[in-house]
C-alpha positions in Angstrom: 10.5 -30.8 6.6 11.3 -33.1 4.1 8.1 -31.5 1.9 9.8 -28.1 2.3 13.3 -29.6 1.1 11.5 -31.2 -2.0 9.8 -28.0 -3.0 13.1 -26.0 -2.5 14.9 -28.7 -4.8 12.1 -28.5 -7.4 12.3 -24.7 -7.2 16.2 -24.5 -7.9 16.1 -27.1 -10.6 13.2 -25.0 -12.1 15.3 -22.0 -11.8 18.5 -23.8 -13.4 16.2 -25.0 -16.1 15.2 -21.5 -16.9 18.6 -19.9 -17.1 19.5 -22.8 -19.4 16.5 -22.1 -21.8 17.5 -18.5 -21.8 20.9 -19.2 -22.6 19.6 -21.4 -25.5 17.2 -19.0 -26.5 19.7 -16.1 -26.7 22.0 -18.0 -28.9 19.7 -19.6 -31.4 16.8 -16.6 -31.3 16.7 -14.2 -34.7 16.6 -11.5 -32.3 19.8 -11.7 -31.5 20.5 -10.8 -35.4 21.2 -7.2 -35.0 19.7 -4.2 -33.4 16.9 -2.9 -35.7 19.0 0.6 -35.9 18.0 1.8 -39.2 20.3 4.9 -39.1 20.1 7.4 -41.9 20.8 5.3 -45.1 23.6 7.7 -46.2 26.4 7.1 -48.9 29.3 5.5 -47.5 32.9 4.4 -49.0 34.9 1.9 -46.5 38.2 0.5 -47.2 39.4 -2.0 -45.1 42.9 -0.5 -45.7 41.9 2.1 -43.1 40.0 0.3 -40.5 37.3 -2.2 -39.6 35.7 -1.3 -36.4 32.4 -1.7 -34.3 31.1 2.0 -35.4 30.4 0.7 -38.9 30.6 -3.0 -38.7 28.5 -5.6 -36.7 30.1 -9.1 -36.4 27.3 -11.6 -35.9 27.4 -14.1 -33.2 24.8 -16.4 -32.9 23.7 -19.9 -34.6 19.9 -20.6 -35.8 18.3 -23.7 -35.5 17.9 -23.7 -39.6 17.1 -26.2 -41.8 18.5 -24.1 -44.5 22.2 -23.0 -43.1 24.3 -25.7 -41.4 26.9 -22.8 -39.8 26.9 -20.6 -36.9 28.4 -17.1 -37.2 31.3 -17.4 -35.2 33.4 -14.0 -34.5 36.5 -15.7 -34.3 36.2 -16.6 -38.0 36.4 -13.0 -39.2 40.1 -11.9 -39.5 41.3 -8.1 -40.0 44.5 -7.9 -41.7 44.9 -4.6 -43.7 44.2 -4.0 -46.4 41.3 -6.5 -46.1 39.2 -8.9 -43.9 38.5 -12.5 -44.4 35.7 -14.3 -43.4 36.3 -18.0 -42.6 34.3 -21.5 -43.2 35.7 -24.5 -41.3 34.4 -27.8 -39.8 34.4 -27.3 -36.3 31.0 -27.7 -34.9 28.5 -24.6 -33.6 26.0 -26.6 -31.9 23.2 -27.2 -33.2 25.0 -26.9 -36.5 28.2 -29.0 -37.8 30.1 -26.0 -39.2 31.3 -22.5 -38.2 31.0 -20.0 -40.7 31.6 -15.9 -40.5 29.4 -12.6 -41.4 29.6 -9.0 -40.9 26.8 -6.4 -41.6 27.0 -2.8 -42.3 25.2 -0.7 -39.3 22.2 0.9 -40.7 19.7 0.2 -43.8 20.1 1.0 -47.1 17.8 1.7 -50.2 18.3 2.8 -53.8 21.7 3.4 -55.0 24.8 1.9 -56.5 26.5 -1.0 -54.0 30.2 -2.2 -54.5 32.6 -4.8 -53.1 36.3 -5.8 -53.9 36.6 -9.0 -53.1 38.0 -12.3 -53.4 35.6 -15.2 -53.7 35.9 -18.8 -51.6 36.9 -21.5 -53.4 35.4 -25.2 -52.6 32.2 -27.1 -53.3 29.5 -26.4 -50.7 31.2 -22.8 -49.6 28.9 -20.0 -50.5 30.6 -16.4 -50.2 28.3 -13.2 -50.5 27.6 -10.0 -50.6 23.8 -8.6 -50.5 21.4 -6.5 -49.1 18.4 -8.1 -46.8 15.7 -7.4 -44.7 12.9 -9.7 -43.2 10.2 -10.2 -40.6 12.9 -9.9 -38.1 12.5 -6.0 -38.4 9.2 -6.0 -39.1 9.6 -6.1 -42.9 8.9 -8.4 -45.7 11.6 -10.5 -47.1 13.4 -8.1 -49.7 17.0 -9.0 -50.7 19.4 -8.9 -53.8 22.2 -11.0 -54.0 26.0 -11.4 -55.5 27.1 -15.0 -54.3 29.9 -17.0 -55.5 29.5 -21.0 -55.4 33.0 -22.5 -54.6 32.2 -25.5 -56.6 32.2 -23.1 -59.6 34.0 -19.5 -59.0 34.2 -19.1 -62.7 30.5 -17.5 -62.3 28.8 -15.0 -60.4 25.4 -15.8 -58.8 22.7 -13.3 -58.7 19.4 -13.2 -57.1 16.3 -11.5 -56.0 13.8 -11.9 -53.4 10.8 -9.6 -53.1 8.1 -10.3 -50.2 9.8 -13.5 -49.7 9.6 -15.0 -53.4 12.2 -15.1 -55.9 11.9 -16.3 -59.6 15.1 -18.1 -59.5 19.0 -17.8 -59.9 20.7 -15.7 -62.4 24.3 -17.0 -63.4 26.7 -14.6 -64.9 29.8 -16.4 -66.7 33.0 -14.6 -65.7 36.5 -14.4 -67.7 38.4 -15.1 -64.7 38.2 -17.6 -61.4 36.9 -15.3 -58.7 38.4 -17.4 -55.9 41.9 -16.6 -57.3 41.6 -12.8 -58.0 40.7 -9.6 -56.5 37.5 -8.0 -58.4 35.1 -5.4 -58.2 31.3 -6.3 -58.3 28.3 -4.0 -58.1 24.7 -3.8 -58.5 22.8 -0.6 -59.0 19.3 -0.8 -57.5 16.5 1.7 -58.9 12.5 1.5 -58.1 12.2 -0.1 -61.7 15.3 -2.0 -62.4 18.6 -3.9 -61.0 21.8 -3.6 -63.1 25.0 -6.0 -62.2 28.4 -5.3 -62.9 31.5 -6.9 -63.1 35.0 -4.4 -62.9 32.6 -1.7 -63.9 31.1 -3.2 -67.0 27.2 -4.1 -66.9 26.7 -7.7 -67.1 23.0 -8.3 -66.5 19.7 -6.0 -65.8 16.6 -7.0 -64.4 13.6 -4.5 -64.9 10.2 -4.6 -63.1 8.9 -6.2 -66.5 11.0 -9.2 -66.0 10.3 -9.8 -62.3 9.5 -7.7 -59.2 11.9 -5.2 -57.8 12.3 -4.9 -54.1 11.1 -2.0 -52.4 12.3 -2.3 -49.0 15.9 -1.0 -47.4 18.0 -3.5 -45.9 21.0 -4.3 -44.2 24.2 -4.7 -46.3 25.7 -8.3 -45.7 28.9 -10.4 -46.2 28.8 -13.9 -45.3 30.1 -17.2 -45.7 28.4 -20.5 -45.0 27.3 -24.1 -46.2 24.0 -25.5 -46.4 21.8 -28.7 -45.6 21.5 -31.6 -48.1 18.5 -29.6 -50.0 21.1 -27.2 -51.0 23.9 -29.7 -52.7 22.4 -29.7 -56.0 22.6 -26.1 -55.8 25.8 -25.2 -54.0 27.4 -28.6 -54.1 28.4 -31.0 -51.3 30.7 -29.3 -48.5 33.9 -31.0 -49.6 35.6 -27.8 -49.3 39.3 -27.2 -47.8 39.2 -26.9 -44.3 39.1 -23.7 -43.7 38.3 -21.9 -46.8 38.0 -18.2 -46.9 36.5 -15.0 -48.9 38.2 -11.9 -48.6 36.9 -8.0 -48.6 38.9 -5.1 -49.4 36.4 -2.3 -49.9 32.4 -1.6 -49.7 30.6 1.5 -50.8 27.2 2.7 -50.8 26.1 5.6 -53.2 22.7 6.4 -52.3 20.5 7.4 -55.7 21.0 10.9 -56.6 24.4 11.3 -54.6 28.0 11.8 -56.3 30.1 10.6 -53.3 33.0 8.3 -53.7 33.0 4.8 -53.9 35.2 1.7 -54.5 35.5 1.8 -58.2 37.2 5.4 -57.6 40.3 3.9 -56.5 40.0 0.1 -57.8 42.1 -0.7 -60.9 42.3 -3.8 -62.3 
């Protein structure tokens, strides 16, 4: 009888351990990033003055065991207050990470065309606020990415970058005639098969061609997020001494598919 009780006890412990393990994995696994629904890649123009809903946007809710990010993506850090949403970075732990950030993703995958965002960057050393396209092995893709980022330690610069099949040739820094953390501005990039051009307030500020570096080929998700990284990133984004909390605000996001003439954020944004 004692042997039977021991077997039952061990079985219960194993089941409980399995449940805990599954729970932890579901929180830390990249499989929870987003359902790989690729959608139709159609043009859109979405102002947060009008709505912010789950049909268009996925609010990230996961934490990775990452040696790059030091945040978990927490839905409570996404705030909707028309005409904008704000993404918050704070010092509340999201185990196993010591900080909490925020991220929203446009549902579907998008390819060549013009991408626009109206936003105000987050201030503070260590804070990175962004707008970018991304896909990787999570969806059976190579890691392709096109970035617009702001480093809170110097928000008088726009940081641009390209990843093609997981490789980049390094950062592109674009000086701004204003502080991106103090004012709302329009930022954009136009992705074509042979080049990418970045714009600030509808003015061309940088062009990279296929002669300069490889151009991404794979459609990706459109993502906005705010985060801080490990000490390996301090030389890039600064030590995390940002005010607790710090926020980035977003007012409009649009995508005009190559060949279309559909409305976009710049049609109504006045600076």
